[in-house]
N, C-alpha and C positions, 0 to 999 in steps of 0.2 A: 700610808696616811690613814689614821683611824680616829674616830671620834664623832662628836655631834656639832653641827653648824646650825645656828639660828639665823634664818633668812627672813628679811622683810620683803615678801613677794610684791612686785609691782602689779598694777592693774594691766590687763591685756595679756599677761603671761599665764600659760597653764602651769600646773605643778610639774608636769613632765618637761616643759620648757626649761624650768629652773634646774631640774636634775640633769638634763642634756647639756646645758651650759656649764654646770659644775664639773661634769665628767671631762669636758675639754680643759677647763682651768686647772683641775686637780690632777688630771692624768690618771684617774681611778674609775674603773667600771662599776665597782661595788658601791652604789649610792642608792639610797631609798629615802622615803619621806613618810611622815606619820600624819595622815589626815589631809585629803585632797582639798584644795581651794579652787573654786570656780575661777575662770579667767577674769571676770569682772572684779572679784574680791582682791583685797590687799591684806597684808599683815603676816603674822607668824607662820612660817613653814619650818617644821623641825626636820632637819636633814641628817641622815646617818651615813657615815662614810667608812668603807673598809669593813673590818671585823665588827664594827659597831652596828652594821645593818641587822645583826642578829637580835637587836633590841627593839626593832620597829614595832613588833607585835605588842610590846608592853606600853609604848607611847601612844599607839593608836587607841587604846582603851581609856586613856586619861580624859578628864573633864576639859572642856574648851570654853573660852569666854570670847564673846563677839560684841562689837558695836555695830548696829544695823539700822538702816533707814528703810522704813516701811512706807510705801505709797499706796494709799487706798483709792479705789475708784476705777481701777483697771485690772483686767485679767489677761495674762500673756501665755503663750505656749511653753515658755521656759520658766515661768513663775518669777522672772525678774524683768527689768526694763530693757534688756537686750533683745527680748523676744518679740514676736508678732502679737499685736493687740487683738484679742479675741472678743472682749466685751469691755464696755466702759459705762460709768455712771457719773452723773453730775451731783449726786447727793454728797453733802459735806458731813464728815464724821466728827463728832465732838469728843473731847477727852473723856467726858462722863460716859458716853456710849462705849468707848474703848475700855475704860476701867471696868465696866460692868461685865465684859466678856473675858478679860484676861485670866481670871482664876480658872477658867475652863481649859486654859492652855499652859498651866503650870503643873508640876509633879509629873507623874507617868501619863503619857499621852500616846495615841496611835497616829502614825503617819503612813501615807502611801508614797513611796519614793516617786519623784517626778520622772516623766519620760526622758527628759534631758538630764540623764545621770549615768554614771558608770556602772550601775547595778547590772549584773548579767542575767539573762534569761536564755536558757538552752544554749549557752556559749556565746551569745551575742549581747553586746552592751546596749542598754535601752536607748542611749542617744543615737546609736546607729540606726535603730528601727524608727526613731522619731524623725530622723532626717529623711527617711523614705516615706514620711507621711503616715506612718503606722502608729497606732496606740494599742497597747496590750494590757491585759489585766495584771496588776501587781499586788503582791501580798502586803498587808499592813505589817508594820514593825513598831515595836514599843520603844520609845525613847523617854528620857527624863529631862524636863526643863526645870532646873533648880532655881533659876532667877530669870524673871522677865520684867524688867524695870523700865518704865517709860521715863526718859530723862529730859526730853525737849521736843518741841515742835518747830520745824524750820522749813520755810518755803513750801508748805503743804505736806511735808513728810513728817512722820513720827519717828523719833530716834530712841532706840531701845538698847539697853545693855542686857545681854543674854548669857547665862551660864548653863551649859547643857552637857548631856552624855554623848559618847561617840555615836556616830551614825545619824545625828540630827541634821535635817535639812532646814536651814534657816529660811530659804526660799519658800519651802512648803509651809513652814510655820506662818509666814506672812500671808501666803495664799489662803490658808485655812482660816485665819482670823478674818481676812477680807470676806470670805464666803459666809462666815458666821454673822458678819455685820450686814450682809446682803448687798455689798458694793464691789466685792473683789479686792484683791491686793497684789502688789508686785514689789519685790525687793529692788530698791534703787541704789543701795550701796552697802558694802559689807567689809568689815575689817576684823580679822582675828587678832585679839590682843594677848591671849594666854592659852597655853596648852600644858596642863599639869602645872608643874612648878616653873615652867619656862615663860618668859615675857617678851613681847615684841620690843620692849624698851632696851633689851640686850641684844637685839638682832642686828645683822649687817645687811645693807643693801647689796645688790649684785655689783654695783659700781665699786663699792668699798672692798668687796671680795677680790675683784679684778685688780684694784690698786695694791692690796696686800700681796697678791700673787706676783705682781711686777716688782714689788719691793723685797720679796723674799721673806715676808713676815706672816705667811698664811697660818703657820702653826699657832700663832697667838689668837686666832679666831676660834679655835676649836675648844669645845668642852669635852672632858673625859666622859666616856660612856657610863661610868658609875654614878655620875651626877644625876642620871635618870632615876636612880634607886636610893636617893638620899634619905628616904623615910625608913630604910632598914638599917639595922646596926651593923657596923663593920666588924670583921673577925679576921685575924691573921692566922694562917694555917701553919702547923709545924712542917718540917721538911718531909716527914713521912706522909702526912696528910696531903701535902702539895703533890707529891709523886702520884698518889692515887687519884687526885683530882685531875692531873694532866693525862691520866690514862682513862678518864671517864668513869672511875670506880667510886662507889660509896665508901665511907670510912666512919669509924667510931668518933664520937664527940661527946663532950661533957656539958655543952651549952644547952640552955632551955629550948624547947620546941619553938620553931619560928622560922622566918625568912631572914637571910643574912647576905651581906656583901663580903665575899671571901677574897683575901689578899695574900700574896706571897710576902715573905719577910722584907723584900726590897720595895714593897709598896705597890707592886703591879697588881692590877685588878684581874682576878682569875675567873670568878663566876658569881652568879646569883644562886644562892644555895638554900636548901630546905633541911632543917634539922627536925627530926621526929624520932622519939623513943631512943635517943642516944646514937642515932645514925644520921650522918649528913650526906645528902645526895645533890646532884647538879640539877638546877632548874634550867639554866642556860649558861654556857661557858663563853668567855670572851678573850681568852688567850689565843695567840697566833699558833697555828698548827703547821 
């Protein structure tokens, strides 16, 4: 079984929980995902199965879109409302105050990964150290916030639509804005709605996946791995080019320089390929070996 599954992750599940459950349902060990979601978060988790796991690295780098609830006036050790409250403030933040600081958090910004994260330091995940009551110095990382739109205010929370680069911690974004406002902030809800060209509107719940498994219709849930590369032009290889491709060798081509989706004449997806100076070579292959 090979391909991409779009899963609508429920709250309370880790991304690893989803992978573990799918391994049991699908009977396949080769399963990976692009972009971890915290247990509290819901929404789109892009799952790669079988040979398609070779595409995870490409999906991880794609832009993500979130709908997030920011609660100002508290600071927690996890930067969301599941953590222990470290500080609180009774000051009420107005929309005008919030609008005034938002430009500072758009475009390229620096973030310090939270202690409760899977970032590794000397082989240990930060959350493992945090659970021991330890806090260590972390290096700043640069991320890009393409969109930070305030859409509503509800029951004391400010609701944002956020489009950002890989590696962005929405919890940390909320925390940092709260610090800038002088009252603190903690993420109260998060839903990932898009990852690259994939949307949660097309995703399946875990219950639906189980039902399809029982009905023998799981194949209908899968997207082909080449759907991840729809921005690139398709190219059908000649039989000779295909043979070289299957051996991992480069070959001559007459197409313009660029990146291509390469197919066999039967329509099967062979590889993501790079053409340069009349030679085509493999970026990543996806045929079964």
